[in-house]
One Martini backbone bead per residue (centre of mass of N, CA, C, O) as a GRO file, in nm:
protein
  250
    1UNK     BB    1  -0.292  -3.530  -0.543
    2UNK     BB    2  -0.077  -3.443  -0.749
    3UNK     BB    3   0.147  -3.189  -0.738
    4UNK     BB    4   0.139  -3.102  -1.038
    5UNK     BB    5  -0.172  -3.074  -1.059
    6UNK     BB    6  -0.209  -2.877  -0.828
    7UNK     BB    7  -0.035  -2.650  -0.947
    8UNK     BB    8  -0.195  -2.615  -1.210
    9UNK     BB    9  -0.458  -2.525  -1.072
   10UNK     BB   10  -0.347  -2.284  -0.893
   11UNK     BB   11  -0.229  -2.137  -1.169
   12UNK     BB   12  -0.490  -2.089  -1.283
   13UNK     BB   13  -0.707  -1.856  -1.388
   14UNK     BB   14  -0.970  -1.963  -1.261
   15UNK     BB   15  -0.867  -1.999  -0.972
   16UNK     BB   16  -0.759  -1.707  -0.922
   17UNK     BB   17  -1.030  -1.566  -0.975
   18UNK     BB   18  -1.188  -1.703  -0.752
   19UNK     BB   19  -1.014  -1.618  -0.512
   20UNK     BB   20  -1.038  -1.313  -0.565
   21UNK     BB   21  -1.345  -1.299  -0.527
   22UNK     BB   22  -1.358  -1.395  -0.235
   23UNK     BB   23  -1.177  -1.176  -0.114
   24UNK     BB   24  -1.339  -0.931  -0.213
   25UNK     BB   25  -1.595  -1.006  -0.052
   26UNK     BB   26  -1.468  -1.000   0.224
   27UNK     BB   27  -1.381  -0.703   0.222
   28UNK     BB   28  -1.669  -0.592   0.189
   29UNK     BB   29  -1.777  -0.710   0.455
   30UNK     BB   30  -1.589  -0.558   0.643
   31UNK     BB   31  -1.677  -0.276   0.554
   32UNK     BB   32  -1.998  -0.306   0.601
   33UNK     BB   33  -1.970  -0.421   0.918
   34UNK     BB   34  -1.805  -0.191   1.005
   35UNK     BB   35  -1.706   0.064   1.252
   36UNK     BB   36  -1.599   0.353   1.105
   37UNK     BB   37  -1.328   0.580   1.159
   38UNK     BB   38  -1.238   0.895   1.019
   39UNK     BB   39  -0.923   1.064   0.984
   40UNK     BB   40  -0.844   1.320   0.785
   41UNK     BB   41  -1.020   1.305   0.509
   42UNK     BB   42  -0.970   1.599   0.396
   43UNK     BB   43  -0.701   1.550   0.258
   44UNK     BB   44  -0.808   1.377   0.021
   45UNK     BB   45  -1.058   1.552  -0.056
   46UNK     BB   46  -0.898   1.791  -0.171
   47UNK     BB   47  -0.779   1.643  -0.411
   48UNK     BB   48  -1.046   1.544  -0.533
   49UNK     BB   49  -1.183   1.825  -0.565
   50UNK     BB   50  -0.919   1.934  -0.742
   51UNK     BB   51  -0.813   1.709  -0.932
   52UNK     BB   52  -0.563   1.570  -0.773
   53UNK     BB   53  -0.287   1.390  -0.749
   54UNK     BB   54  -0.148   1.107  -0.552
   55UNK     BB   55   0.052   0.930  -0.302
   56UNK     BB   56  -0.040   0.640  -0.167
   57UNK     BB   57   0.047   0.507   0.164
   58UNK     BB   58   0.164   0.198   0.314
   59UNK     BB   59   0.206  -0.079   0.486
   60UNK     BB   60   0.295  -0.376   0.475
   61UNK     BB   61   0.010  -0.574   0.563
   62UNK     BB   62  -0.197  -0.286   0.592
   63UNK     BB   63  -0.389  -0.292   0.293
   64UNK     BB   64  -0.670  -0.435   0.270
   65UNK     BB   65  -0.880  -0.165   0.307
   66UNK     BB   66  -0.791   0.092   0.138
   67UNK     BB   67  -0.971   0.070  -0.128
   68UNK     BB   68  -1.250   0.137   0.031
   69UNK     BB   69  -1.141   0.458   0.080
   70UNK     BB   70  -1.185   0.538  -0.206
   71UNK     BB   71  -1.289   0.735  -0.434
   72UNK     BB   72  -1.522   0.623  -0.674
   73UNK     BB   73  -1.430   0.849  -0.912
   74UNK     BB   74  -1.121   0.826  -0.849
   75UNK     BB   75  -0.842   0.743  -0.995
   76UNK     BB   76  -0.646   0.436  -0.932
   77UNK     BB   77  -0.312   0.290  -0.899
   78UNK     BB   78  -0.175  -0.022  -0.812
   79UNK     BB   79   0.099  -0.171  -0.692
   80UNK     BB   80   0.195  -0.490  -0.845
   81UNK     BB   81   0.323  -0.779  -0.854
   82UNK     BB   82   0.449  -1.021  -1.091
   83UNK     BB   83   0.469  -1.213  -0.849
   84UNK     BB   84   0.337  -1.464  -0.698
   85UNK     BB   85   0.031  -1.311  -0.582
   86UNK     BB   86  -0.020  -1.086  -0.799
   87UNK     BB   87  -0.261  -1.192  -0.968
   88UNK     BB   88  -0.465  -1.197  -0.742
   89UNK     BB   89  -0.440  -0.901  -0.658
   90UNK     BB   90  -0.520  -0.783  -0.932
   91UNK     BB   91  -0.806  -0.907  -0.927
   92UNK     BB   92  -0.905  -0.774  -0.671
   93UNK     BB   93  -0.883  -0.483  -0.774
   94UNK     BB   94  -1.070  -0.514  -1.016
   95UNK     BB   95  -1.326  -0.595  -0.847
   96UNK     BB   96  -1.294  -0.313  -0.673
   97UNK     BB   97  -1.214  -0.084  -0.900
   98UNK     BB   98  -0.894  -0.108  -0.941
   99UNK     BB   99  -0.606  -0.025  -1.059
  100UNK     BB  100  -0.290  -0.127  -1.224
  101UNK     BB  101   0.067  -0.183  -1.156
  102UNK     BB  102   0.325  -0.375  -1.280
  103UNK     BB  103   0.561  -0.451  -1.017
  104UNK     BB  104   0.827  -0.323  -0.839
  105UNK     BB  105   0.998  -0.189  -0.631
  106UNK     BB  106   1.265   0.038  -0.545
  107UNK     BB  107   1.569  -0.045  -0.469
  108UNK     BB  108   1.858  -0.038  -0.261
  109UNK     BB  109   2.116  -0.136  -0.409
  110UNK     BB  110   2.278  -0.388  -0.574
  111UNK     BB  111   2.171  -0.640  -0.429
  112UNK     BB  112   1.864  -0.570  -0.445
  113UNK     BB  113   1.857  -0.520  -0.747
  114UNK     BB  114   1.931  -0.812  -0.824
  115UNK     BB  115   1.682  -0.946  -0.689
  116UNK     BB  116   1.476  -0.755  -0.876
  117UNK     BB  117   1.537  -0.875  -1.130
  118UNK     BB  118   1.256  -0.885  -1.352
  119UNK     BB  119   1.019  -0.716  -1.171
  120UNK     BB  120   0.977  -0.408  -1.287
  121UNK     BB  121   1.078  -0.144  -1.138
  122UNK     BB  122   1.144   0.070  -1.360
  123UNK     BB  123   0.876   0.041  -1.518
  124UNK     BB  124   0.692   0.115  -1.277
  125UNK     BB  125   0.799   0.396  -1.231
  126UNK     BB  126   0.723   0.507  -1.507
  127UNK     BB  127   0.420   0.445  -1.485
  128UNK     BB  128   0.365   0.623  -1.237
  129UNK     BB  129   0.462   0.894  -1.353
  130UNK     BB  130   0.264   0.888  -1.589
  131UNK     BB  131   0.001   0.878  -1.428
  132UNK     BB  132   0.045   1.143  -1.270
  133UNK     BB  133   0.067   1.312  -1.539
  134UNK     BB  134  -0.250   1.206  -1.598
  135UNK     BB  135  -0.418   1.243  -1.322
  136UNK     BB  136  -0.322   0.974  -1.157
  137UNK     BB  137  -0.328   0.792  -0.897
  138UNK     BB  138  -0.121   0.626  -0.653
  139UNK     BB  139  -0.043   0.299  -0.495
  140UNK     BB  140   0.184   0.208  -0.218
  141UNK     BB  141   0.430   0.063  -0.058
  142UNK     BB  142   0.713   0.159   0.139
  143UNK     BB  143   0.791  -0.126   0.180
  144UNK     BB  144   1.016  -0.410   0.119
  145UNK     BB  145   1.071  -0.699   0.001
  146UNK     BB  146   1.195  -0.886   0.278
  147UNK     BB  147   1.291  -0.630   0.411
  148UNK     BB  148   1.234  -0.444   0.646
  149UNK     BB  149   0.980  -0.370   0.820
  150UNK     BB  150   0.902  -0.039   0.842
  151UNK     BB  151   1.094   0.058   0.594
  152UNK     BB  152   1.149   0.299   0.399
  153UNK     BB  153   1.199   0.357   0.081
  154UNK     BB  154   1.324   0.531  -0.197
  155UNK     BB  155   1.113   0.498  -0.427
  156UNK     BB  156   0.882   0.689  -0.329
  157UNK     BB  157   1.058   0.944  -0.331
  158UNK     BB  158   1.131   0.938  -0.629
  159UNK     BB  159   0.844   0.960  -0.730
  160UNK     BB  160   0.793   1.241  -0.610
  161UNK     BB  161   1.028   1.385  -0.750
  162UNK     BB  162   0.950   1.318  -1.053
  163UNK     BB  163   0.631   1.413  -1.030
  164UNK     BB  164   0.550   1.636  -0.794
  165UNK     BB  165   0.402   1.451  -0.588
  166UNK     BB  166   0.249   1.365  -0.309
  167UNK     BB  167   0.264   1.204   0.005
  168UNK     BB  168   0.005   0.984   0.156
  169UNK     BB  169  -0.072   0.859   0.440
  170UNK     BB  170  -0.217   0.528   0.544
  171UNK     BB  171  -0.449   0.379   0.781
  172UNK     BB  172  -0.594   0.041   0.849
  173UNK     BB  173  -0.824  -0.098   1.099
  174UNK     BB  174  -0.916  -0.358   1.341
  175UNK     BB  175  -1.008  -0.507   1.631
  176UNK     BB  176  -1.048  -0.751   1.445
  177UNK     BB  177  -0.783  -0.996   1.394
  178UNK     BB  178  -0.518  -1.134   1.182
  179UNK     BB  179  -0.177  -1.231   1.234
  180UNK     BB  180   0.086  -1.310   1.051
  181UNK     BB  181   0.395  -1.515   1.026
  182UNK     BB  182   0.553  -1.281   0.864
  183UNK     BB  183   0.746  -1.023   0.758
  184UNK     BB  184   0.467  -0.820   0.769
  185UNK     BB  185   0.233  -0.906   0.938
  186UNK     BB  186  -0.025  -0.982   0.812
  187UNK     BB  187  -0.353  -0.838   0.798
  188UNK     BB  188  -0.671  -0.973   0.894
  189UNK     BB  189  -0.962  -0.843   0.865
  190UNK     BB  190  -1.268  -0.835   1.049
  191UNK     BB  191  -1.582  -0.860   1.098
  192UNK     BB  192  -1.774  -0.692   1.319
  193UNK     BB  193  -1.598  -0.420   1.378
  194UNK     BB  194  -1.383  -0.196   1.475
  195UNK     BB  195  -1.276   0.102   1.294
  196UNK     BB  196  -0.975   0.256   1.125
  197UNK     BB  197  -0.898   0.571   0.955
  198UNK     BB  198  -0.578   0.729   0.860
  199UNK     BB  199  -0.458   1.036   0.768
  200UNK     BB  200  -0.186   1.212   0.639
  201UNK     BB  201   0.035   1.435   0.576
  202UNK     BB  202   0.178   1.578   0.324
  203UNK     BB  203   0.471   1.485   0.116
  204UNK     BB  204   0.728   1.673  -0.017
  205UNK     BB  205   0.944   1.669  -0.322
  206UNK     BB  206   1.189   1.796  -0.470
  207UNK     BB  207   1.323   1.788  -0.788
  208UNK     BB  208   1.625   1.885  -0.661
  209UNK     BB  209   1.685   1.663  -0.473
  210UNK     BB  210   1.910   1.538  -0.269
  211UNK     BB  211   2.031   1.295  -0.066
  212UNK     BB  212   1.949   1.439   0.198
  213UNK     BB  213   1.653   1.501   0.122
  214UNK     BB  214   1.569   1.211   0.062
  215UNK     BB  215   1.622   1.101   0.345
  216UNK     BB  216   1.434   1.294   0.495
  217UNK     BB  217   1.179   1.203   0.341
  218UNK     BB  218   1.189   0.905   0.422
  219UNK     BB  219   1.156   0.963   0.727
  220UNK     BB  220   0.882   1.103   0.700
  221UNK     BB  221   0.731   0.859   0.592
  222UNK     BB  222   0.790   0.668   0.824
  223UNK     BB  223   0.675   0.846   1.050
  224UNK     BB  224   0.394   0.888   0.928
  225UNK     BB  225   0.312   0.587   0.929
  226UNK     BB  226   0.353   0.535   1.230
  227UNK     BB  227   0.148   0.743   1.326
  228UNK     BB  228  -0.116   0.634   1.183
  229UNK     BB  229  -0.091   0.349   1.301
  230UNK     BB  230  -0.108   0.429   1.600
  231UNK     BB  231  -0.377   0.576   1.588
  232UNK     BB  232  -0.547   0.336   1.487
  233UNK     BB  233  -0.496   0.150   1.724
  234UNK     BB  234  -0.617   0.336   1.944
  235UNK     BB  235  -0.909   0.357   1.819
  236UNK     BB  236  -0.946   0.024   1.879
  237UNK     BB  237  -0.797  -0.039   2.166
  238UNK     BB  238  -0.482  -0.055   2.087
  239UNK     BB  239  -0.161  -0.111   2.112
  240UNK     BB  240   0.104  -0.016   1.977
  241UNK     BB  241   0.361  -0.080   1.808
  242UNK     BB  242   0.683  -0.009   1.862
  243UNK     BB  243   0.717   0.128   1.564
  244UNK     BB  244   0.468   0.342   1.622
  245UNK     BB  245   0.616   0.537   1.848
  246UNK     BB  246   0.838   0.698   1.644
  247UNK     BB  247   1.038   0.517   1.555
  248UNK     BB  248   1.343   0.451   1.383
  249UNK     BB  249   1.415   0.230   1.145
  250UNK     BB  250   1.725   0.022   1.049
   0.00000   0.00000   0.00000
């Protein structure tokens, strides 16, 4: 098949919708066949019971299963890129019953901001603040492509500062998995295995937080995500990755 025709097929709406449906069914199978233990689920349950929104966050590449553990009646919108495989991911979320906000994370520094130009970072931030103000929770990864992985960016802290809503870390993993050799070591969780879901304590950011407080909050998010990731790994009988041991990545 000519490369041009192949590219046209793979970029078509029909093909991407079909691929998204297949992936969504696979995710459901992993959830339904896995033996999952949830720790500190009461943290999220309190927000749901009180009908209060929050900012759910995980590390990039470790978020395949997290939509499956969201309360099925409480609305959430996931931040999804406008580029690359974003359309497929958006379709997966739709099939799983999760809303989306299209755009990129908010990078730090002029060089990274230039690289993200046109990817909708500022618009996505406004949309997330607006959703939280309308009592709708949002979910996004704390680290930004192209890395470094497992280094929380400033964007999620600014979102908490502007919205007044807390950041709640979450990690989900399975004992059987495939880790890809890409920048975020994306994890494909496999069916019929032991699973773990760990929620972390809420992290609040004051609306008048200055640069020092923002950096302190960023480190808290980073450390909180490393902690829940390490706990989830241990729960399925696996040694945590070095960055999960509480180290602060720079």
